[in-house]
C-alpha positions as YAML, in Angstrom:
chain: A
units: angstrom
residues:
- id: 1
  name: PRO
  ca: [9.91, 12.63, -23.26]
- id: 2
  name: LEU
  ca: [6.67, 12.23, -25.13]
- id: 3
  name: PRO
  ca: [6.37, 9.23, -27.41]
- id: 4
  name: ASN
  ca: [6.57, 10.08, -31.11]
- id: 5
  name: SER
  ca: [4.21, 8.63, -33.69]
- id: 6
  name: GLN
  ca: [6.62, 5.73, -34.26]
- id: 7
  name: SER
  ca: [6.73, 4.72, -30.57]
- id: 8
  name: PRO
  ca: [4.05, 2.56, -29.03]
- id: 9
  name: ILE
  ca: [2.26, 4.23, -26.14]
- id: 10
  name: PRO
  ca: [3.26, 2.39, -22.96]
- id: 11
  name: HIS
  ca: [0.54, 0.79, -20.90]
- id: 12
  name: PRO
  ca: [-0.33, 2.62, -17.70]
- id: 13
  name: PRO
  ca: [1.02, 0.89, -14.61]
- id: 14
  name: SER
  ca: [-1.22, -1.36, -12.59]
- id: 15
  name: ILE
  ca: [-1.86, 0.17, -9.18]
- id: 16
  name: GLY
  ca: [-2.93, -1.54, -6.00]
- id: 17
  name: ILE
  ca: [-4.10, 0.25, -2.88]
- id: 18
  name: ILE
  ca: [-3.89, -1.88, 0.25]
- id: 19
  name: THR
  ca: [-5.65, -0.81, 3.42]
- id: 20
  name: PRO
  ca: [-6.64, -2.76, 6.54]
- id: 21
  name: TYR
  ca: [-10.25, -1.64, 6.85]
- id: 22
  name: ARG
  ca: [-13.27, -2.14, 4.58]
- id: 23
  name: ALA
  ca: [-14.58, 1.32, 5.50]
- id: 24
  name: GLN
  ca: [-11.30, 2.79, 4.20]
- id: 25
  name: ILE
  ca: [-11.68, 0.80, 0.98]
- id: 26
  name: ALA
  ca: [-15.16, 2.27, 0.50]
- id: 27
  name: LEU
  ca: [-13.89, 5.80, 1.21]
- id: 28
  name: ILE
  ca: [-10.98, 5.48, -1.24]
- id: 29
  name: LEU
  ca: [-13.28, 4.17, -3.97]
- id: 30
  name: GLU
  ca: [-15.74, 6.98, -3.28]
- id: 31
  name: VAL
  ca: [-13.01, 9.63, -3.57]
- id: 32
  name: LEU
  ca: [-11.64, 8.10, -6.79]
- id: 33
  name: GLN
  ca: [-15.13, 8.15, -8.29]
- id: 34
  name: LYS
  ca: [-15.87, 11.68, -7.05]
- id: 35
  name: GLU
  ca: [-12.62, 12.92, -8.60]
- id: 36
  name: ASN
  ca: [-13.50, 11.17, -11.90]
- id: 37
  name: ILE
  ca: [-10.30, 9.14, -11.80]
- id: 38
  name: ASP
  ca: [-10.17, 6.34, -14.34]
- id: 39
  name: CYS
  ca: [-9.87, 3.25, -12.14]
- id: 40
  name: THR
  ca: [-8.82, 0.95, -14.97]
- id: 41
  name: GLY
  ca: [-5.81, -0.88, -13.62]
- id: 42
  name: ILE
  ca: [-6.45, 0.23, -10.02]
- id: 43
  name: THR
  ca: [-7.56, -2.20, -7.35]
- id: 44
  name: VAL
  ca: [-8.35, -1.34, -3.74]
- id: 45
  name: ASP
  ca: [-8.55, -4.10, -1.16]
- id: 46
  name: THR
  ca: [-7.28, -5.57, 2.10]
- id: 47
  name: VAL
  ca: [-3.90, -7.23, 2.37]
- id: 48
  name: GLU
  ca: [-5.55, -10.64, 2.75]
- id: 49
  name: ARG
  ca: [-7.21, -10.27, -0.66]
- id: 50
  name: TYR
  ca: [-3.91, -9.29, -2.33]
- id: 51
  name: GLN
  ca: [-2.10, -12.46, -1.30]
- id: 52
  name: GLY
  ca: [-0.83, -14.19, -4.44]
- id: 53
  name: SER
  ca: [-1.20, -11.19, -6.75]
- id: 54
  name: ALA
  ca: [1.05, -8.26, -7.67]
- id: 55
  name: ARG
  ca: [0.80, -4.76, -9.15]
- id: 56
  name: ASP
  ca: [3.38, -2.42, -10.63]
- id: 57
  name: ILE
  ca: [2.79, 0.15, -7.89]
- id: 58
  name: ILE
  ca: [1.41, -0.53, -4.42]
- id: 59
  name: LEU
  ca: [0.09, 2.18, -2.12]
- id: 60
  name: ILE
  ca: [-0.20, 0.99, 1.47]
- id: 61
  name: SER
  ca: [-2.72, 3.13, 3.35]
- id: 62
  name: LEU
  ca: [-2.12, 2.62, 7.08]
- id: 63
  name: CYS
  ca: [-5.09, 4.67, 8.18]
- id: 64
  name: THR
  ca: [-4.48, 4.60, 11.92]
- id: 65
  name: ASN
  ca: [-4.99, 7.57, 14.20]
- id: 66
  name: ALA
  ca: [-4.62, 5.87, 17.59]
- id: 67
  name: ALA
  ca: [-1.95, 3.57, 19.02]
- id: 68
  name: ARG
  ca: [-4.54, 0.91, 19.88]
- id: 69
  name: GLN
  ca: [-5.31, 0.49, 16.16]
- id: 70
  name: LEU
  ca: [-1.76, -0.72, 15.49]
- id: 71
  name: ASP
  ca: [-2.61, -4.09, 17.02]
- id: 72
  name: SER
  ca: [-5.13, -4.77, 14.25]
- id: 73
  name: LEU
  ca: [-2.49, -4.04, 11.60]
- id: 74
  name: ILE
  ca: [-0.01, -6.56, 12.93]
- id: 75
  name: SER
  ca: [-0.15, -10.30, 12.35]
- id: 76
  name: ARG
  ca: [3.02, -11.92, 13.67]
- id: 77
  name: SER
  ca: [4.16, -15.37, 12.63]
- id: 78
  name: ASP
  ca: [5.84, -17.79, 15.03]
- id: 79
  name: GLU
  ca: [9.16, -16.40, 13.75]
- id: 80
  name: GLY
  ca: [8.15, -12.86, 14.73]
- id: 81
  name: VAL
  ca: [7.59, -11.68, 11.14]
- id: 82
  name: ASP
  ca: [4.58, -9.45, 10.50]
- id: 83
  name: ARG
  ca: [2.78, -11.49, 7.82]
- id: 84
  name: LYS
  ca: [0.40, -8.72, 6.75]
- id: 85
  name: LEU
  ca: [3.19, -6.19, 6.34]
- id: 86
  name: ASN
  ca: [5.32, -8.75, 4.51]
- id: 87
  name: VAL
  ca: [2.51, -9.48, 2.03]
- id: 88
  name: ALA
  ca: [1.78, -5.77, 1.53]
- id: 89
  name: LEU
  ca: [5.43, -4.90, 0.87]
- id: 90
  name: THR
  ca: [6.01, -7.78, -1.54]
- id: 91
  name: ARG
  ca: [3.02, -7.12, -3.85]
- id: 92
  name: ALA
  ca: [4.79, -4.35, -5.81]
- id: 93
  name: ARG
  ca: [6.77, -5.08, -8.95]
- id: 94
  name: GLU
  ca: [8.30, -1.58, -9.16]
- id: 95
  name: GLN
  ca: [7.37, 0.79, -6.34]
- id: 96
  name: VAL
  ca: [5.82, 0.85, -2.87]
- id: 97
  name: VAL
  ca: [4.35, 4.01, -1.31]
- id: 98
  name: ILE
  ca: [3.46, 3.89, 2.39]
- id: 99
  name: LEU
  ca: [0.91, 6.39, 3.69]
- id: 100
  name: GLY
  ca: [0.42, 6.77, 7.42]
- id: 101
  name: ASN
  ca: [1.05, 8.70, 10.60]
- id: 102
  name: GLU
  ca: [4.82, 8.41, 10.98]
- id: 103
  name: SER
  ca: [4.98, 9.32, 14.66]
- id: 104
  name: LEU
  ca: [2.23, 6.82, 15.50]
- id: 105
  name: LEU
  ca: [3.79, 4.04, 13.42]
- id: 106
  name: ALA
  ca: [7.18, 4.69, 15.04]
- id: 107
  name: GLY
  ca: [5.63, 3.50, 18.31]
- id: 108
  name: ASN
  ca: [5.69, -0.05, 16.97]
- id: 109
  name: GLU
  ca: [9.02, -1.89, 16.64]
- id: 110
  name: GLY
  ca: [8.27, -3.42, 13.24]
- id: 111
  name: TYR
  ca: [7.06, -0.18, 11.69]
- id: 112
  name: ARG
  ca: [9.92, 1.75, 13.36]
- id: 113
  name: LYS
  ca: [12.39, -0.57, 11.57]
- id: 114
  name: LEU
  ca: [10.52, -0.10, 8.30]
- id: 115
  name: LEU
  ca: [10.62, 3.70, 8.68]
- id: 116
  name: ALA
  ca: [14.37, 3.57, 9.39]
- id: 117
  name: HIS
  ca: [14.89, 1.39, 6.31]
- id: 118
  name: CYS
  ca: [12.89, 3.84, 4.16]
- id: 119
  name: ARG
  ca: [14.97, 6.78, 5.40]
- id: 120
  name: GLN
  ca: [18.21, 4.95, 4.54]
- id: 121
  name: ALA
  ca: [16.94, 4.00, 1.09]
- id: 122
  name: LYS
  ca: [16.22, 7.63, 0.07]
...
């Protein structure tokens, strides 16, 4: 429903776009600008730069198109936890959207588990 004149207009959600590559950051920013999208409240950066901050909505852009690129996405701790993925998934206050090549990501055990979890959560 639309807010009436008595209701305060809610603030737009803060949006974070996390991607592993600086070239992808530049491309995303270029597209946002080209499409005249108001980027107030939108930040685009690498997972390392998001550590310690949060947004209402996080879009994770896993822009891989070859299996060999998966290695650069993964950063395992001594306990076997993927630190980068953990940080990316825990930056959202309300919603996480994961964008990527599902069949390629399914070739990695950690991402395969994440995909299975997402299917169950639907």
